[in-house]
C-alpha positions in Angstrom: 162.7 189.7 81.4 164.6 186.6 82.4 168.1 185.4 80.7 166.8 182.0 79.6 163.9 184.0 78.0 163.7 185.3 74.4 162.8 188.6 73.5 159.5 188.9 71.8 159.4 189.0 68.0 157.5 191.8 65.8 153.8 190.6 65.8 151.7 191.0 62.9 148.0 191.4 63.8 145.6 189.3 61.3 142.0 189.1 61.0 142.3 185.7 62.2 145.1 186.1 65.2 148.3 186.7 65.4 151.6 185.7 63.6 155.4 186.6 64.2 158.3 186.8 62.0 161.8 187.3 63.5 164.7 187.0 60.9 166.1 184.3 63.3 162.7 182.3 63.2 163.3 182.7 59.3 166.6 181.2 59.0 165.5 178.4 61.3 162.3 177.6 59.4 164.7 176.8 56.1 166.9 175.3 57.5 164.3 172.8 58.9 163.4 172.6 55.3 166.6 171.0 54.0 167.1 168.8 57.0 163.4 167.1 55.9 165.2 167.0 52.3 168.6 165.4 53.9 166.2 162.6 56.1 164.1 161.9 53.0 167.4 161.3 50.9 169.0 158.8 54.1 165.2 157.0 53.9 164.5 156.7 50.1 163.4 154.2 47.9 165.5 154.1 44.7 165.4 152.1 41.7 168.7 150.1 42.9 166.5 148.6 45.8 164.4 146.9 43.1 167.4 144.8 41.6 166.9 142.4 44.9 163.1 141.8 43.7 164.2 140.7 40.0 164.9 137.4 38.6 166.2 134.9 39.1 165.6 136.2 43.5 161.9 136.4 43.0 159.1 135.8 40.5 159.4 137.8 37.5 155.7 139.9 38.1 156.8 140.5 41.5 160.4 142.2 40.3 158.3 144.1 37.8 155.8 145.6 40.3 158.8 146.4 42.7 160.8 148.2 39.6 157.5 149.8 39.2 156.8 151.2 42.5 160.4 151.9 43.1 160.3 154.1 40.1 157.2 155.5 41.2 158.8 156.4 44.9 161.9 157.7 43.5 160.6 160.3 41.0 158.4 161.2 44.2 161.3 161.6 46.2 162.9 163.9 43.9 159.8 166.4 43.5 159.5 166.4 47.4 163.1 167.4 47.2 163.4 169.7 44.3 159.8 171.3 46.3 161.8 171.3 49.8 164.9 173.3 48.2 162.5 175.5 46.8 160.4 176.6 49.5 163.6 177.0 51.9 165.6 179.2 49.1 162.3 181.2 48.7 162.0 181.6 52.6 165.4 182.6 53.1 165.0 185.4 50.7 161.8 186.3 52.5 164.3 186.5 55.6 166.6 188.9 53.6 164.0 191.1 52.7 162.7 191.1 55.8 165.9 192.4 57.1 166.7 194.4 54.4 163.1 195.8 55.4 163.8 196.5 59.1 167.4 197.7 58.3 165.9 200.5 55.8 163.4 201.3 58.6 165.9 201.7 61.2 167.9 203.9 59.3 165.1 206.6 58.5 164.5 206.4 61.9 167.9 207.8 63.0 167.9 209.9 59.9 165.0 211.4 62.0 166.3 211.8 65.2 169.7 212.6 64.5 168.7 215.7 61.9 164.9 216.3 63.1 164.8 219.2 65.3 161.8 220.4 67.1 159.6 223.4 66.3 157.3 224.8 68.8 153.4 224.7 67.5 153.3 228.5 67.4 155.8 228.9 65.5 155.0 226.5 62.2 
């Protein structure tokens, strides 16, 4: 395998095809969710933005609609950031569980190799 290529990850078969899971890819995906939440934070529309659309700068009716929209948008933003954070946390926990299960399997294999011995078929 060339040096610039990553080793293949664990593959699990499903009825519809295959997917892969590896702790680095799980961790990377969890970090991407947090990054998306950060991008949303920078571009969010908050209630204070509506201040410039209030009287005397704009018609009171326009100000009311802008305030209503910005309040709704801020609420939706908060919900989405909480959802992305929860998903990221769950994904990180899944990655740790995956590593822990893999370590348990490795420990069991190591135990078999270090403590196991061959018994000839006729001696069984």
